[in-house]
Legacy VTK file of the C-alpha trace (Angstrom):
# vtk DataFile Version 3.0
C-alpha trace
ASCII
DATASET POLYDATA
POINTS 418 float
-9.313 30.009 -7.346
-8.267 29.084 -10.882
-10.028 29.778 -14.180
-12.348 26.777 -13.725
-13.420 27.888 -10.272
-11.411 25.178 -8.554
-10.158 25.770 -5.049
-7.500 23.392 -3.854
-5.088 22.865 -1.015
-1.626 21.479 -1.586
-0.348 19.457 1.341
3.109 18.180 0.459
2.630 16.828 -3.050
-0.906 15.766 -2.215
-3.791 17.688 -3.752
-6.956 17.909 -1.653
-9.952 18.743 -3.809
-12.418 21.320 -2.517
-14.511 21.825 -5.640
-15.681 19.547 -8.433
-14.380 21.856 -11.161
-11.138 19.885 -10.963
-12.770 16.680 -12.230
-11.084 16.847 -15.620
-7.727 16.071 -14.007
-9.188 12.786 -12.797
-10.733 11.826 -16.163
-14.221 11.168 -14.854
-16.228 13.362 -17.224
-18.402 11.383 -19.624
-15.904 8.609 -20.274
-14.592 5.444 -18.717
-11.475 5.523 -16.615
-8.960 3.131 -18.163
-7.090 1.034 -15.603
-3.797 -0.825 -15.404
-4.032 -3.181 -12.430
-0.605 -4.284 -11.218
-1.024 -7.399 -9.091
-4.485 -8.227 -10.388
-4.515 -11.732 -8.879
-3.814 -10.602 -5.308
-6.260 -9.477 -2.645
-6.367 -5.798 -3.668
-6.303 -6.574 -7.377
-9.207 -9.014 -7.284
-11.287 -6.614 -5.184
-10.513 -3.782 -7.609
-11.914 -5.967 -10.375
-15.037 -6.565 -8.289
-15.511 -2.791 -8.240
-15.057 -2.704 -12.018
-17.774 -5.364 -12.300
-20.111 -3.397 -10.052
-19.626 -0.199 -12.087
-19.480 -1.314 -15.726
-20.039 2.157 -17.109
-17.172 3.728 -15.203
-14.090 1.631 -15.974
-12.291 -0.375 -18.607
-9.328 -2.658 -17.936
-6.352 -1.995 -20.202
-3.577 -3.909 -18.387
-3.476 -6.876 -16.022
-0.302 -8.170 -14.352
0.577 -10.957 -11.939
3.705 -12.515 -10.515
3.012 -16.253 -10.505
-0.725 -16.981 -10.530
-1.040 -17.839 -14.199
-4.417 -19.565 -14.068
-6.210 -16.654 -12.449
-4.398 -14.139 -14.665
-5.489 -16.049 -17.774
-9.061 -16.213 -16.514
-9.080 -12.484 -15.813
-7.620 -11.700 -19.233
-10.319 -13.718 -20.993
-13.019 -11.909 -19.019
-11.768 -8.313 -19.187
-9.861 -8.472 -22.494
-7.103 -5.962 -21.715
-4.741 -4.771 -24.422
-1.749 -6.042 -22.436
-1.132 -8.901 -20.003
2.147 -9.218 -18.095
3.400 -12.194 -16.097
6.374 -11.074 -14.025
7.831 -14.574 -13.716
9.446 -15.064 -17.102
9.452 -18.840 -16.697
5.666 -18.792 -16.975
5.492 -16.596 -20.064
4.818 -19.396 -22.552
1.982 -20.766 -20.456
0.188 -17.420 -20.442
1.014 -16.584 -24.051
-0.231 -19.933 -25.353
-3.461 -19.741 -23.369
-4.209 -16.287 -24.797
-2.855 -16.833 -28.304
-6.322 -16.765 -29.861
-7.175 -13.360 -28.441
-6.976 -10.501 -30.917
-5.507 -7.153 -29.883
-4.019 -8.606 -26.691
-0.258 -8.541 -26.119
1.347 -10.894 -23.594
4.704 -9.928 -22.086
6.878 -11.069 -19.192
9.505 -9.717 -16.822
10.360 -6.563 -14.932
10.899 -4.412 -18.026
7.407 -5.277 -19.229
5.963 -4.191 -15.879
7.582 -0.793 -16.278
6.489 -0.437 -19.905
2.853 -1.468 -19.523
1.989 1.440 -17.221
3.148 3.905 -19.875
0.545 2.881 -22.471
-1.298 5.932 -23.833
-4.591 4.129 -23.240
-3.979 3.936 -19.464
-5.411 6.687 -17.252
-4.879 5.194 -13.784
-2.432 2.630 -12.444
-3.663 0.549 -9.523
-0.407 -0.347 -7.743
-1.359 -3.540 -5.887
1.910 -5.451 -6.166
3.420 -6.732 -2.937
6.655 -5.404 -1.465
9.700 -3.832 -3.107
8.674 -5.199 -6.517
6.153 -2.369 -6.863
8.718 0.443 -6.682
10.020 0.629 -10.257
6.607 0.211 -11.962
5.208 3.034 -9.810
8.160 5.257 -10.703
7.551 4.437 -14.364
3.868 5.328 -14.025
4.681 8.647 -12.346
7.171 9.578 -15.053
4.450 8.804 -17.610
2.171 11.220 -15.692
-0.425 8.583 -14.820
-2.735 8.775 -11.838
-1.711 6.187 -9.257
-4.047 4.447 -6.813
-1.419 3.280 -4.343
-1.895 0.065 -2.394
1.801 -0.809 -2.440
2.904 0.985 0.730
6.487 -0.237 0.322
6.923 2.222 -2.554
6.792 5.162 -0.139
8.502 3.256 2.662
11.526 2.496 0.507
11.816 5.720 -1.478
9.349 8.283 -0.146
11.590 11.275 -0.765
12.252 10.267 -4.377
8.607 9.438 -5.056
7.325 12.751 -3.707
9.839 14.673 -5.792
8.860 12.778 -8.932
5.168 13.380 -8.244
5.770 17.107 -7.881
7.864 17.234 -11.062
5.274 15.352 -13.109
2.063 16.737 -11.630
0.958 13.307 -10.436
-1.422 12.733 -7.535
-1.202 9.549 -5.479
-4.561 8.339 -4.214
-4.167 6.097 -1.150
-5.814 2.680 -1.121
-4.788 1.596 2.386
-7.875 1.909 4.569
-6.024 4.058 7.113
-4.585 6.506 4.609
-7.848 6.640 2.706
-9.504 7.572 5.997
-6.974 10.352 6.607
-7.385 11.607 3.043
-11.173 11.691 3.419
-10.879 13.580 6.717
-8.570 16.175 5.129
-10.793 17.049 2.182
-11.909 20.631 2.718
-9.431 21.315 5.533
-6.399 23.603 5.725
-3.004 21.949 6.039
-1.880 24.499 8.606
-4.733 23.507 10.937
-3.758 19.835 11.194
-2.087 19.072 14.522
-1.610 15.331 14.079
-3.093 12.187 12.582
-4.000 9.010 14.450
-3.631 5.687 12.636
-5.716 2.873 14.060
-4.504 -0.701 14.328
-6.479 -3.839 15.171
-3.544 -5.272 17.121
-3.615 -8.453 15.041
-4.143 -11.971 16.374
-1.613 -11.585 19.218
-2.829 -8.409 20.901
-2.001 -8.630 24.611
0.425 -11.554 24.219
3.583 -11.711 26.331
7.100 -12.505 25.123
6.727 -16.075 26.337
3.452 -16.501 24.471
4.961 -15.143 21.250
8.010 -17.397 21.295
6.188 -20.398 19.928
3.441 -18.964 17.717
3.200 -20.600 14.301
2.773 -19.102 10.840
-0.730 -20.565 10.783
-1.660 -18.697 13.948
-0.121 -15.479 12.646
-2.089 -15.734 9.402
-5.408 -15.862 11.275
-6.168 -12.128 11.320
-9.249 -11.338 13.420
-10.750 -8.666 11.139
-9.169 -8.454 7.689
-8.727 -10.910 4.826
-5.366 -10.118 3.225
-2.406 -11.763 1.522
0.135 -13.738 3.554
2.876 -11.119 3.655
0.731 -8.212 4.809
-1.059 -10.468 7.315
2.257 -11.364 8.967
3.226 -7.684 8.906
-0.039 -6.929 10.691
0.691 -9.544 13.335
4.128 -8.016 14.054
2.833 -4.403 13.747
5.346 -3.818 10.957
2.409 -3.059 8.686
1.476 -0.196 10.995
5.091 0.940 11.045
5.070 1.038 7.252
1.850 3.045 7.376
3.484 5.577 9.692
6.286 6.079 7.160
3.828 6.184 4.257
1.710 8.788 6.062
4.750 11.032 6.533
5.215 11.228 2.768
1.560 11.274 1.731
0.590 14.079 4.081
3.900 15.922 4.611
4.046 15.303 8.354
6.754 15.134 10.998
7.138 11.840 12.893
5.766 13.416 16.088
2.568 14.273 14.205
1.747 10.598 13.598
0.250 8.534 16.412
-0.847 4.889 16.460
-3.620 3.458 18.633
-4.836 -0.113 18.961
-8.519 -0.342 18.011
-9.621 -4.002 18.059
-12.961 -3.475 16.294
-11.386 -1.961 13.133
-14.411 0.318 12.696
-12.623 3.673 13.076
-10.160 3.530 10.207
-8.131 6.584 11.256
-8.505 10.123 12.572
-7.203 13.666 12.185
-6.794 15.974 15.164
-6.856 19.707 14.450
-5.250 22.592 16.280
-8.513 23.537 17.995
-8.751 20.062 19.563
-11.521 18.709 17.347
-11.072 15.278 15.762
-12.483 13.956 12.497
-12.689 10.213 11.925
-13.738 7.997 9.033
-15.702 4.910 10.067
-16.890 1.815 8.265
-16.832 -1.944 8.369
-13.426 -3.596 7.784
-13.846 -4.032 4.042
-11.070 -3.051 1.640
-13.480 -2.590 -1.248
-14.594 0.746 0.213
-11.170 2.498 0.157
-10.375 0.880 -3.207
-13.609 2.223 -4.680
-13.009 5.656 -3.149
-9.595 5.864 -4.841
-10.825 4.563 -8.197
-13.856 6.864 -8.287
-12.357 9.987 -6.704
-13.543 12.747 -6.571
-16.973 11.082 -6.669
-18.619 8.904 -4.083
-20.625 6.294 -5.940
-23.318 4.002 -4.525
-22.282 0.510 -3.497
-23.811 -2.697 -2.223
-21.133 -3.120 0.440
-22.423 -3.992 3.923
-23.065 -0.792 5.863
-22.052 -0.031 9.439
-24.771 -0.708 12.021
-23.802 1.125 15.208
-26.128 -0.971 17.345
-23.842 -3.942 16.667
-20.862 -2.022 18.096
-21.903 -0.776 21.556
-18.231 -0.284 22.463
-15.280 1.066 20.518
-12.010 0.563 22.393
-8.620 2.226 22.003
-5.258 1.310 23.572
-1.622 2.305 23.267
0.547 -0.174 21.330
3.217 -2.093 23.263
6.377 -1.326 21.278
8.596 -3.221 23.720
6.944 -6.500 22.774
5.994 -5.583 19.189
9.313 -3.988 18.366
8.771 -3.605 14.640
6.651 -0.507 15.162
9.484 1.120 17.129
11.974 0.117 14.432
9.823 1.817 11.808
9.693 5.056 13.800
13.470 4.798 14.201
13.911 4.430 10.431
11.645 7.422 9.842
13.644 9.590 12.268
16.992 8.634 10.700
15.795 9.138 7.122
18.023 8.490 4.133
18.090 4.847 3.061
17.242 3.389 6.492
13.585 2.675 5.690
14.763 0.862 2.552
16.943 -1.344 4.779
13.988 -1.886 7.109
11.755 -3.023 4.261
14.298 -5.359 2.659
15.160 -7.038 5.959
11.487 -7.392 6.797
10.698 -9.126 3.497
13.460 -11.648 4.163
12.394 -12.126 7.782
8.719 -12.654 6.898
9.609 -15.189 4.215
11.877 -17.045 6.651
9.139 -17.095 9.300
6.534 -18.379 6.847
8.980 -21.135 5.868
9.432 -21.945 9.577
13.143 -21.122 9.479
12.993 -18.518 12.257
10.583 -17.762 15.087
8.062 -14.942 15.394
10.178 -12.819 17.751
13.315 -13.425 15.701
11.877 -11.422 12.804
12.438 -8.169 14.719
15.956 -9.308 15.651
16.835 -9.955 12.006
15.531 -6.528 11.012
17.296 -4.649 13.807
20.644 -6.357 13.159
20.390 -5.626 9.443
19.572 -1.975 10.083
22.707 -1.744 12.206
25.090 -3.076 9.555
24.180 -1.522 6.184
25.894 1.748 5.238
23.849 4.922 5.675
23.110 7.111 2.641
21.661 10.492 3.575
20.284 11.515 0.163
19.737 8.356 -1.891
18.784 8.253 -5.553
17.299 5.257 -7.332
20.642 3.504 -7.749
21.352 3.884 -4.039
17.973 2.401 -3.157
18.571 -0.584 -5.424
22.026 -1.238 -3.965
20.737 -0.768 -0.412
17.945 -3.245 -1.060
20.406 -5.804 -2.461
22.873 -5.447 0.412
20.168 -5.525 3.075
18.618 -8.692 1.681
21.978 -10.434 1.569
22.743 -9.438 5.159
19.274 -10.457 6.372
19.613 -13.868 4.705
23.005 -14.297 6.359
21.506 -13.473 9.753
18.608 -15.880 9.311
21.074 -18.614 8.335
22.776 -18.116 11.691
19.446 -18.581 13.465
18.873 -21.856 11.626
22.229 -23.125 12.867
LINES 1 419
418 0 1 2 3 4 5 6 7 8 9 10 11 12 13 14 15 16 17 18 19 20 21 22 23 24 25 26 27 28 29 30 31 32 33 34 35 36 37 38 39 40 41 42 43 44 45 46 47 48 49 50 51 52 53 54 55 56 57 58 59 60 61 62 63 64 65 66 67 68 69 70 71 72 73 74 75 76 77 78 79 80 81 82 83 84 85 86 87 88 89 90 91 92 93 94 95 96 97 98 99 100 101 102 103 104 105 106 107 108 109 110 111 112 113 114 115 116 117 118 119 120 121 122 123 124 125 126 127 128 129 130 131 132 133 134 135 136 137 138 139 140 141 142 143 144 145 146 147 148 149 150 151 152 153 154 155 156 157 158 159 160 161 162 163 164 165 166 167 168 169 170 171 172 173 174 175 176 177 178 179 180 181 182 183 184 185 186 187 188 189 190 191 192 193 194 195 196 197 198 199 200 201 202 203 204 205 206 207 208 209 210 211 212 213 214 215 216 217 218 219 220 221 222 223 224 225 226 227 228 229 230 231 232 233 234 235 236 237 238 239 240 241 242 243 244 245 246 247 248 249 250 251 252 253 254 255 256 257 258 259 260 261 262 263 264 265 266 267 268 269 270 271 272 273 274 275 276 277 278 279 280 281 282 283 284 285 286 287 288 289 290 291 292 293 294 295 296 297 298 299 300 301 302 303 304 305 306 307 308 309 310 311 312 313 314 315 316 317 318 319 320 321 322 323 324 325 326 327 328 329 330 331 332 333 334 335 336 337 338 339 340 341 342 343 344 345 346 347 348 349 350 351 352 353 354 355 356 357 358 359 360 361 362 363 364 365 366 367 368 369 370 371 372 373 374 375 376 377 378 379 380 381 382 383 384 385 386 387 388 389 390 391 392 393 394 395 396 397 398 399 400 401 402 403 404 405 406 407 408 409 410 411 412 413 414 415 416 417
């Protein structure tokens, strides 16, 4: 117990709060939490802003960023009046700058360097990392080095460079708060528990739109069919990852780093209803689960408001509408991406970085109808088998691995098109 009467449990680099005396670390005492929302025009970003709207006394928006959606970014900037707006696509800088030229005390920037600088503003308390894919890595690293809280929705950050990220968090005293519904569920189940008493965690998975499909059925599925997720409304890339179970594979890798687990301590079960968001099994055999409707606003709000739970108007779970909750083992022979993710986790080093880069290329090629659904796993596996292994990568190694893996994955997809 420290001088403020705070009891806490360190699990890996993750800090589990057991007493509210630690609130000052999270900047929730009598002042607004000042947010930088990276990827404000995407699914997570827009829902984070809905939570800001619903809790006007709790938050202010200091930074908004987007990749390409200039019209929505401009609209958001005019509404929330941040001190900085960043459009990652430099070709669209003038469009955003001109639209916001009449706004006082608002700076408009563009490009990757701007994304890394904006999170370091002294006026920012928390960075909401909602960018998609590898692009979120360097801004998150920049935020950690600036000792900012990070609400992490960009799972690829830990997939690509989990070892580096955890070291940086420890060095800078930064706490990552998970936004993924599954990791938020695990985090909530661990509050108040001892790390040594955790036997394993169980990540739930809806199974996507193709649960139970055979190889023959999957050969001819279209991007439109794959984008029709039965339970969740998400962006295109993560929706395809959910259909292939790569999203769950990424979550397995992310969980290893968030909660300091071994691969054999992380299980996945198919749960079609998406009501049980994940579970923790303890050494005595008891299991804690976090339940709720499939609504991303709940885990986003939990991360933004932590350590408080604040009232919401979200739809609440009515158990009478769910007389059955079903659970099944995933079929990793048909949905091979989940097995590939476990393989990358076991091998360590830069292999998960290769996995992520190849997957981004494969998903893009599938969405553009250049390769088939099953061929995505083939592209990823072939790429993983050709890029040089680095056992203890640093940031430069990750960047070079990402570049090489993308080039190889593009080359492989070109062969499929022929």
